[in-house]
C-alpha positions as CSV (number, residue, x, y, z in Angstrom):
1,M,-0.2,0.1,-0.1
2,I,3.2,2.1,1.0
3,D,4.0,2.1,-2.8
4,H,0.7,3.7,-4.1
5,I,-0.4,5.3,-1.0
6,L,-1.0,9.1,-2.6
7,T,-2.7,7.5,-5.6
8,L,-5.0,5.8,-3.2
9,L,-5.5,9.3,-0.8
10,I,-6.9,10.7,-4.8
11,A,-8.9,7.3,-5.5
12,I,-10.8,6.7,-2.1
13,P,-12.9,9.7,-2.6
14,L,-13.7,9.3,-6.2
15,L,-14.6,5.3,-5.6
16,G,-16.7,6.5,-2.9
17,A,-18.5,9.1,-5.4
18,V,-18.8,6.4,-7.9
19,A,-20.5,4.0,-5.2
20,V,-23.1,6.6,-3.8
21,A,-23.6,7.3,-7.7
22,A,-24.4,3.2,-8.3
23,W,-25.7,2.6,-5.1
24,P,-29.3,0.7,-5.9
25,T,-31.2,1.9,-2.9
26,Q,-33.0,5.3,-2.4
27,R,-32.3,5.7,1.5
28,P,-30.4,9.1,2.3
29,E,-28.3,7.0,5.5
30,S,-26.6,4.4,2.5
31,F,-25.3,7.6,0.7
32,R,-24.1,9.3,4.5
33,L,-22.7,6.4,5.5
34,I,-21.0,5.7,2.6
35,A,-19.0,9.3,2.2
36,L,-18.5,9.0,6.0
37,A,-16.5,5.6,5.7
38,A,-14.7,6.7,2.3
39,L,-12.8,9.6,4.3
40,L,-12.5,7.7,7.4
41,L,-10.4,5.5,5.4
42,E,-9.1,8.6,3.7
43,F,-8.1,10.0,7.2
44,L,-6.3,6.3,8.2
45,V,-4.2,6.6,5.1
46,A,-3.4,10.0,5.9
47,V,-2.3,8.8,9.4
48,S,0.0,6.1,7.7
49,L,1.4,8.8,5.4
50,Y,2.5,10.8,8.8
51,V,4.3,7.7,9.8
52,V,6.0,7.0,7.2
53,F,7.1,10.9,5.9
54,D,10.5,11.7,6.8
55,N,10.9,15.3,8.1
56,H,14.4,15.6,7.8
57,Q,14.1,15.0,4.2
58,S,14.0,18.5,2.0
59,G,13.0,17.0,-1.4
60,Y,10.1,15.0,-2.8
61,Q,9.1,11.8,-1.0
62,L,6.8,8.9,-2.2
63,S,7.0,9.8,-5.8
64,E,4.9,7.8,-8.3
65,T,5.2,8.5,-11.6
66,L,3.7,7.1,-14.8
67,D,3.9,7.7,-18.5
68,W,0.4,8.7,-19.1
69,I,0.4,10.8,-22.7
70,T,3.1,10.2,-25.1
71,I,2.4,11.9,-28.9
72,P,5.0,12.6,-31.8
73,I,3.9,16.1,-33.4
74,G,6.3,16.5,-35.8
75,S,8.4,19.6,-36.3
76,L,7.1,20.4,-32.6
77,G,8.5,17.6,-30.9
78,V,6.9,15.2,-28.8
79,V,3.8,15.7,-26.4
80,S,4.6,14.2,-22.7
81,I,2.4,14.1,-19.7
82,D,3.0,12.3,-17.0
83,Y,1.0,11.0,-14.2
84,A,3.5,12.1,-11.4
85,L,2.8,12.5,-7.5
86,A,4.7,13.6,-4.6
87,V,4.8,15.4,-1.5
88,D,7.4,17.7,0.6
89,G,7.6,19.5,3.7
90,I,5.1,22.4,1.8
91,S,2.3,20.4,0.4
92,F,2.5,17.7,3.2
93,P,0.8,19.8,5.8
94,L,-2.0,21.0,3.3
95,V,-2.5,17.4,2.7
96,L,-3.2,16.4,6.3
97,L,-5.0,19.9,6.6
98,A,-7.6,18.5,3.7
99,V,-8.0,15.6,5.3
100,I,-8.8,16.6,8.2
101,V,-11.3,19.6,7.2
102,L,-13.3,17.1,4.7
103,F,-13.6,14.9,7.4
104,V,-15.0,17.3,9.5
105,G,-17.0,18.4,6.5
106,V,-18.8,15.0,6.2
107,I,-20.2,14.8,9.5
108,S,-21.2,17.8,9.6
109,S,-23.3,16.9,6.4
110,W,-25.2,14.5,8.3
111,N,-28.6,17.1,8.5
112,I,-28.6,17.5,5.1
113,G,-32.4,16.0,3.9
114,K,-32.9,16.6,0.1
115,R,-31.1,15.0,-2.9
116,T,-28.4,13.2,-0.9
117,R,-27.3,10.9,-3.1
118,G,-26.2,14.2,-5.7
119,Y,-24.8,16.1,-2.7
120,F,-22.3,13.3,-1.3
121,A,-21.9,12.3,-4.6
122,L,-20.7,15.9,-5.2
123,Y,-18.7,16.0,-2.2
124,L,-16.6,13.1,-2.5
125,L,-15.3,14.2,-6.1
126,L,-14.6,17.6,-4.9
127,S,-12.5,15.8,-1.9
128,G,-10.8,13.9,-4.5
129,S,-9.9,16.7,-6.5
130,I,-8.6,18.8,-3.6
131,I,-6.5,15.9,-2.6
132,G,-5.1,15.8,-5.8
133,C,-4.2,19.4,-6.3
134,F,-1.8,18.9,-3.7
135,L,-0.3,15.8,-4.5
136,A,0.1,16.8,-8.7
137,Q,4.2,17.1,-9.8
138,D,2.6,17.4,-13.5
139,F,0.9,21.0,-14.3
140,F,-1.3,19.6,-17.0
141,L,-2.5,17.0,-13.9
142,F,-2.6,19.9,-11.3
143,Y,-5.0,21.9,-13.7
144,L,-6.8,18.9,-14.4
145,F,-7.8,18.7,-10.6
146,F,-7.6,22.6,-10.5
147,E,-10.7,22.9,-12.9
148,F,-12.5,19.9,-12.0
149,M,-13.3,21.3,-8.2
150,L,-14.9,23.8,-10.0
151,L,-18.2,22.1,-11.0
152,P,-18.4,20.4,-7.6
153,M,-18.5,23.2,-5.9
154,Y,-20.7,25.3,-8.1
155,F,-23.8,22.9,-7.6
156,L,-23.1,22.4,-4.1
157,I,-23.5,25.9,-3.3
158,G,-26.2,26.5,-6.4
159,L,-28.5,23.2,-5.1
160,W,-27.9,23.3,-1.4
161,G,-27.3,27.0,-0.5
162,G,-29.7,29.7,0.8
163,P,-32.2,32.3,-1.1
164,R,-29.3,33.7,-3.2
165,R,-27.7,30.5,-4.3
166,E,-27.7,30.8,-7.8
167,Y,-25.9,34.1,-8.0
168,A,-23.0,33.5,-5.4
169,A,-22.7,30.1,-7.4
170,L,-22.9,32.0,-10.7
171,K,-20.2,34.6,-9.1
172,F,-18.0,31.8,-7.5
173,F,-18.2,30.1,-11.1
174,I,-17.6,33.5,-13.1
175,Y,-14.1,34.6,-10.9
176,T,-12.9,31.2,-11.0
177,F,-13.0,30.2,-14.3
178,F,-11.6,33.5,-15.4
179,G,-8.4,32.6,-13.1
180,S,-8.4,29.4,-14.4
181,L,-8.0,30.7,-18.2
182,L,-5.2,32.9,-17.3
183,I,-3.6,29.9,-15.7
184,L,-3.9,28.0,-18.3
185,I,-2.6,30.5,-21.1
186,V,0.4,30.6,-18.9
187,M,0.9,27.0,-18.4
188,I,0.7,26.2,-22.2
189,G,3.2,29.0,-22.6
190,L,5.5,27.0,-20.2
191,Y,4.6,23.8,-22.1
192,L,6.1,25.1,-25.5
193,S,8.7,26.8,-23.9
194,A,10.7,24.0,-22.0
195,I,11.5,20.1,-22.6
196,D,11.8,17.0,-20.1
197,P,15.6,16.4,-20.2
198,V,15.4,12.8,-19.5
199,E,12.8,11.9,-21.9
200,T,14.9,14.3,-24.5
201,A,18.3,12.8,-23.6
202,R,16.5,9.3,-24.5
203,A,15.2,10.5,-27.7
204,V,18.5,12.1,-28.6
205,G,20.3,8.5,-28.0
206,V,22.3,9.4,-25.0
207,L,20.3,7.4,-22.5
208,G,19.1,4.0,-22.5
209,M,15.2,3.8,-22.2
210,E,15.8,1.5,-19.2
211,D,18.6,3.7,-17.7
212,A,18.4,6.1,-14.6
213,A,19.7,10.0,-15.9
214,T,22.6,10.9,-13.9
215,K,23.1,14.9,-13.2
216,D,26.3,14.9,-15.7
217,I,23.8,13.4,-18.8
218,I,21.2,16.3,-17.5
219,L,23.9,19.0,-17.6
220,Q,25.1,17.9,-21.0
221,L,21.9,17.6,-22.4
222,Q,21.1,21.3,-21.4
223,Q,24.4,22.7,-22.7
224,W,23.3,21.0,-26.3
225,L,20.1,22.3,-25.9
226,M,21.6,26.2,-25.0
227,E,24.0,25.6,-28.3
228,G,21.1,24.6,-30.3
229,K,22.8,21.3,-31.2
230,I,19.4,19.4,-30.5
231,A,16.6,19.3,-33.8
232,P,13.4,20.4,-32.6
233,E,11.4,17.6,-33.6
234,E,13.4,15.2,-30.8
235,L,12.6,17.8,-27.8
236,V,9.9,16.4,-25.9
237,H,8.1,18.7,-23.9
238,T,7.0,18.5,-20.3
239,F,4.3,19.8,-17.7
240,R,6.7,18.2,-15.2
241,F,7.3,20.7,-12.2
242,A,10.5,19.9,-11.2
243,Y,11.4,20.5,-14.6
244,L,9.6,23.7,-15.3
245,A,11.4,25.2,-12.3
246,D,14.8,24.5,-13.6
247,S,15.7,27.5,-16.1
248,G,18.0,24.9,-18.0
249,N,15.5,23.1,-19.2
250,Y,14.0,26.2,-21.5
251,I,14.7,26.5,-25.3
252,P,16.3,29.6,-25.9
253,G,14.4,31.9,-28.0
254,S,11.3,30.5,-26.5
255,V,8.8,32.7,-25.5
256,L,9.3,32.1,-21.5
257,S,12.7,31.2,-21.6
258,Q,15.0,33.2,-19.3
259,I,16.4,35.0,-22.1
260,S,13.5,35.5,-23.7
261,D,13.5,38.8,-26.3
262,F,9.4,38.6,-26.5
263,Y,7.5,42.0,-25.4
264,I,3.6,43.1,-25.1
265,L,3.4,46.7,-25.0
266,G,7.2,47.0,-23.4
267,I,6.7,44.4,-20.9
268,P,8.5,41.3,-20.4
269,V,6.8,38.2,-21.5
270,R,7.8,36.5,-18.5
271,L,6.9,39.2,-16.2
272,L,3.0,39.5,-17.7
273,A,2.9,35.6,-17.3
274,F,3.9,35.8,-13.6
275,W,0.8,38.3,-12.9
276,F,-1.4,36.2,-15.4
277,L,-0.5,33.4,-12.7
278,F,-0.3,35.5,-9.4
279,I,-4.1,36.8,-11.0
280,G,-5.0,32.8,-11.4
281,F,-4.1,32.0,-8.1
282,A,-5.0,35.2,-6.2
283,V,-9.1,34.9,-7.1
284,K,-8.8,31.3,-4.9
285,L,-7.0,32.8,-2.1
286,P,-8.9,35.3,-2.2
287,V,-6.2,38.9,-2.8
288,V,-8.2,42.2,-2.5
289,P,-9.8,43.4,-5.1
290,L,-10.4,39.8,-6.6
291,H,-12.3,38.7,-2.9
292,T,-15.9,39.6,-4.0
293,W,-17.3,36.3,-4.7
294,L,-16.0,34.7,-1.6
295,P,-18.3,36.9,1.1
296,D,-21.5,35.9,-1.4
297,A,-20.6,32.2,-1.6
298,H,-19.9,31.8,2.2
299,V,-23.3,33.3,3.0
300,E,-25.1,31.2,0.7
301,A,-23.4,28.3,1.2
302,P,-24.8,25.0,3.1
303,T,-22.9,25.1,6.3
304,P,-20.2,21.6,5.5
305,I,-19.2,23.8,2.3
306,S,-18.2,26.7,4.1
307,V,-16.1,24.7,6.0
308,V,-14.8,23.3,2.8
309,L,-14.0,26.6,1.2
310,A,-12.8,28.1,4.0
311,G,-10.8,25.2,5.5
312,I,-8.9,24.1,2.5
313,L,-10.3,25.1,-0.9
314,L,-8.6,28.6,-0.1
315,K,-5.5,27.4,0.6
316,I,-4.6,26.3,-3.1
317,G,-4.5,29.8,-3.7
318,G,-1.5,29.8,-1.2
319,Y,-0.3,26.5,-2.3
320,G,0.0,28.0,-5.6
321,F,1.4,30.8,-4.8
322,I,4.8,29.0,-3.7
323,R,4.8,26.1,-5.5
324,I,4.0,27.5,-9.1
325,V,4.3,31.3,-9.3
326,D,7.3,31.7,-7.2
327,G,8.2,28.2,-8.2
328,F,8.2,28.9,-12.0
329,F,9.2,32.6,-11.8
330,P,11.4,33.2,-9.2
331,F,13.2,36.4,-10.5
332,E,10.0,38.0,-11.3
333,A,8.6,37.1,-8.1
334,Q,11.9,38.8,-6.1
335,Y,11.3,41.6,-8.9
336,S,7.7,42.3,-7.5
337,T,7.9,41.5,-3.9
338,V,6.4,45.2,-2.9
339,P,3.5,45.3,-4.7
340,L,2.6,41.9,-3.8
341,A,3.6,42.6,-0.2
342,I,1.4,45.9,-0.6
343,L,-1.9,43.6,-2.0
344,G,-1.4,41.5,1.1
345,M,-1.4,44.7,3.2
346,I,-4.5,45.8,2.1
347,S,-6.3,42.6,2.2
348,I,-5.3,42.4,5.6
349,V,-6.5,45.9,6.7
350,Y,-9.2,45.6,4.3
351,G,-11.0,42.4,5.4
352,G,-10.5,43.3,9.0
353,F,-12.3,46.8,8.6
354,N,-15.3,44.9,6.5
355,A,-15.4,42.2,9.3
356,L,-15.6,44.9,11.6
357,G,-18.7,46.5,10.0
358,Q,-20.7,43.4,9.4
359,S,-23.9,42.3,11.1
360,D,-23.9,38.7,9.4
361,L,-22.1,36.4,11.6
362,K,-20.9,34.2,8.4
363,K,-20.4,37.2,6.7
364,M,-18.2,38.6,9.3
365,I,-15.9,35.3,9.6
366,A,-15.8,35.3,5.4
367,Y,-14.5,38.8,5.4
368,S,-11.7,37.9,8.6
369,S,-10.7,35.3,6.4
370,V,-9.8,37.9,3.8
371,S,-8.1,39.4,6.4
372,H,-6.0,36.7,7.5
373,M,-5.2,35.3,4.3
374,G,-3.5,38.4,3.7
375,F,-1.2,37.8,6.0
376,V,-0.4,34.4,3.7
377,L,0.3,36.8,0.7
378,L,2.7,38.7,2.8
379,G,4.8,35.9,4.3
380,I,5.1,34.8,0.9
381,A,6.3,38.1,-0.7
382,A,8.8,38.2,1.7
383,F,10.9,35.8,0.7
384,T,12.6,34.8,3.6
385,A,12.7,31.5,5.7
386,E,10.4,32.9,8.4
387,G,7.8,34.3,6.2
388,I,7.3,30.9,4.1
389,N,7.1,28.8,6.8
390,G,5.2,31.2,8.6
391,A,2.6,31.5,5.7
392,I,2.4,28.0,5.4
393,Y,1.9,27.6,9.2
394,Q,-1.1,30.2,9.0
395,M,-2.8,28.3,6.0
396,V,-2.7,25.3,8.1
397,S,-3.7,27.3,11.5
398,H,-6.5,29.4,9.6
399,G,-8.2,26.1,7.8
400,V,-8.6,24.5,11.5
401,L,-9.9,27.9,12.9
402,S,-11.9,28.8,9.8
403,A,-14.1,25.2,10.0
404,M,-14.7,25.6,13.4
405,L,-15.8,29.2,12.9
406,F,-18.2,28.4,10.3
407,L,-19.3,25.3,12.3
408,L,-19.8,27.6,15.1
409,A,-22.2,29.9,12.7
410,G,-24.3,26.9,11.7
411,V,-24.8,26.2,15.1
412,V,-27.2,28.9,15.7
413,Y,-28.3,29.3,12.1
414,D,-29.5,25.5,12.5
415,R,-31.6,26.3,15.3
416,T,-32.9,29.8,14.6
417,H,-32.3,30.1,10.3
418,D,-31.2,33.4,11.6
419,R,-27.5,34.9,11.7
420,K,-27.7,38.4,12.6
421,I,-25.8,39.2,15.5
422,E,-28.0,41.9,16.8
423,N,-30.7,39.2,17.4
424,Y,-28.8,37.4,20.0
425,R,-27.9,38.6,23.6
426,G,-26.5,36.7,26.7
427,L,-26.4,33.1,25.1
428,I,-24.1,32.0,27.9
429,A,-27.2,31.3,29.8
430,V,-28.5,29.0,27.7
431,M,-25.4,27.8,25.8
432,P,-22.6,27.4,28.3
433,R,-20.3,24.7,25.7
434,Y,-21.2,26.4,22.8
435,T,-20.2,29.9,24.5
436,V,-16.8,28.4,25.5
437,L,-15.9,26.8,22.1
438,T,-17.0,30.2,20.5
439,G,-14.5,31.8,22.9
440,I,-11.5,29.7,21.9
441,A,-12.5,29.7,18.3
442,F,-12.6,33.8,19.0
443,F,-9.5,34.4,20.6
444,A,-7.8,31.8,18.6
445,S,-8.6,33.7,15.4
446,L,-7.8,37.1,16.8
447,G,-4.3,36.1,17.4
448,L,-4.1,35.5,21.2
449,P,-0.7,33.3,22.6
450,G,-1.3,29.8,23.1
451,F,-3.5,29.5,19.9
452,S,-2.4,28.5,16.4
453,G,-3.2,32.0,14.8
454,F,-0.7,33.6,17.0
455,V,2.3,31.8,15.9
456,G,1.2,32.2,12.0
457,E,1.0,36.0,12.1
458,L,4.0,36.4,14.2
459,F,6.4,34.6,11.9
460,T,4.8,35.8,8.9
461,L,5.2,39.7,10.0
462,M,8.5,38.4,11.8
463,G,9.6,37.4,7.8
464,A,8.1,40.5,6.4
465,F,10.1,42.7,9.1
466,Q,13.4,41.0,8.1
467,S,12.9,41.1,4.4
468,D,15.8,42.8,2.7
469,Q,13.5,43.2,-0.1
470,L,10.3,45.3,1.9
471,P,10.3,48.7,3.4
472,V,9.5,48.3,6.9
473,W,6.2,50.2,6.8
474,I,4.3,47.7,4.8
475,P,4.3,44.8,7.7
476,A,4.2,47.7,10.4
477,L,0.5,48.9,8.9
478,S,-0.5,44.8,8.4
479,T,0.1,44.7,12.3
480,L,-3.3,47.0,11.8
481,G,-5.1,43.7,11.4
482,I,-4.5,42.1,14.3
483,V,-5.9,45.0,16.3
484,L,-8.9,44.8,14.1
485,A,-9.2,41.2,14.5
486,A,-9.3,41.8,18.3
487,A,-12.0,44.2,17.7
488,Y,-14.3,42.5,15.4
489,F,-14.1,39.1,17.6
490,L,-14.3,40.4,20.8
491,W,-17.3,42.8,19.8
492,T,-19.1,40.1,18.3
493,Y,-18.5,37.9,21.4
494,Q,-19.4,40.5,23.8
495,R,-22.8,41.3,22.0
496,M,-24.1,38.2,21.1
497,F,-22.8,36.2,24.7
498,F,-23.0,38.7,27.9
499,G,-25.9,40.4,29.4
500,S,-29.3,39.4,29.9
501,F,-30.5,36.4,27.5
502,W,-32.3,37.7,24.7
503,Y,-33.2,36.3,21.1
504,K,-35.2,37.7,18.1
505,N,-36.5,36.3,15.3
506,D,-38.7,37.6,12.3
507,N,-41.8,37.6,14.3
508,A,-41.5,37.9,18.0
509,S,-38.9,38.3,20.7
510,H,-38.3,34.9,23.0
511,S,-37.9,35.0,26.7
512,T,-38.6,31.6,27.9
513,T,-40.0,30.2,24.7
514,H,-36.9,29.8,22.1
515,P,-35.0,27.0,19.7
516,L,-31.8,27.8,21.1
517,T,-30.4,24.7,22.8
518,D,-26.9,23.5,23.7
519,L,-24.4,21.6,21.7
520,T,-25.4,18.1,20.6
521,T,-23.0,15.4,21.1
522,R,-22.3,15.4,17.6
523,E,-21.6,19.2,17.3
524,I,-19.4,18.5,20.3
525,G,-17.5,15.8,18.5
526,L,-16.9,18.0,15.8
527,L,-15.5,21.1,17.6
528,V,-13.3,19.6,20.8
529,P,-11.2,18.0,18.2
530,L,-10.4,20.9,16.6
531,A,-10.0,22.9,19.2
532,I,-7.6,20.7,20.9
533,L,-5.6,21.1,17.8
534,T,-5.7,24.5,17.6
535,V,-3.9,24.8,21.1
536,L,-1.7,22.0,20.4
537,L,-0.7,24.0,16.8
538,G,-0.5,26.8,19.7
539,I,1.7,25.7,22.5
540,L,3.9,22.8,20.1
541,P,4.3,24.8,16.8
542,G,7.7,22.6,16.2
543,I,4.8,19.9,15.2
544,L,4.5,21.6,11.7
545,F,8.2,23.7,11.4
546,D,9.7,20.2,11.5
547,I,7.9,19.3,8.7
548,T,8.1,22.3,6.6
549,G,11.6,23.9,7.6
550,P,13.6,21.5,5.4
551,T,11.9,21.9,2.5
552,V,11.4,25.9,2.6
553,S,14.9,26.0,2.9
554,A,16.3,24.0,0.0
555,W,13.2,25.7,-2.0
556,L,14.5,29.1,-1.0
557,E,18.3,28.5,-1.9
558,G,17.0,26.8,-5.3
559,L,15.4,29.8,-6.2
560,R,18.3,32.4,-5.5
């Protein structure tokens, strides 16, 4: 099983989706149990992956590679697409986060009562696509998974969401599809510009079909490529991440080579490609001003889909920045550090002010996500070990906390179908356990020491302050986001939980008769492990830094 453990992580939810779609009975319980069993098995496989993962190794581990598509196209060379999977210290924490969030999401979906077959089939398809994004090491394969997430999420919001679900789903689709088109344009340009040195060496006859390529052979081939000694029809083009990140594999004079002379309106094509990729992934993160789809999607999505959307889907944007945008265009990324950091700072402050002005609990949490993911962009823009490690840590921390926050928002909404903050007072009197767990989530999210939120924000800010490329005023102004987080979380907590108990709905105010009951056993079972995890990450940050540290150090060294 270990030999194909990464394929298993992708296959389990996809096979579960097929099982749900083909199950002969119409009983909703059957679909729920199949989805739960699939993601429980996924969780167990992820635990075994954690056991075998080597924290001291900086490179890719548990690699799986298979020739998938090979098509000779005459004078243009050979089309080569690989089924390539691997994990390292950058992707592995996000794989673990995805498995946890998806497992929590399927349990929180237990109350879905309409069209359950379709819901759980789409949920499992979405799960497999998300895991595939973090494991893929071929750009074409990554893009397939990246695009495949779009349809399940569109239907999960559009069919099971709130009153304005069609509008929110369409807005999500348009934004994400636009970003995907920009990524596709650059992906094609990269493919036409780069070669697979190993397969090209075999094509020119310097390497046998079964022989392993040595470093000397690859360097020799890259020298021939630079000197134009290889015929165009012998070049094997590639989508592999490792080859696209090596400037020696680019064809001299090609549109995206390091020494390209291509310009559009006086702007180097490589710089334009960098910004195209950035925009494509900035929609996912999301970065202001490309964030406007997120509050609508969160407000209208059912609670489990909000959990998945905030908990893991946004992290694909941050992962894409590190692995693809900076990995393939390191010089352009370092040239653009200041505007990137400014966008991160704007997201932090703008998201915080908007969260402070919300009366809808879900929308407040959505804007807090915009603010907290701004720290991710700031850490990545810093180009320091502290900044990148902090950005990955912040993604994991926010994944846990946002899942917890949206579950907590779903608790009161399930009971009252009302999310207005001003309609609740003194909930501590009738929902003490709910009050305690909400307090943990709020204090962790505002960055209180001892919780994971503090560590992520601290390291991203440390990395930004230590960066030689960023003026000090950018991280200094970004600290305002911490102040704003304290303001909107504490103000919301004070209004909803303190004072005399009072609840208002559209018809009347309730004093003795009300639908507000404390947490059920299932809700406690979902929330308490997340609360424990955020405390554990807050007091033992080495759990994550031991995984990310070696890979981030090697990654930064390679870019420099």
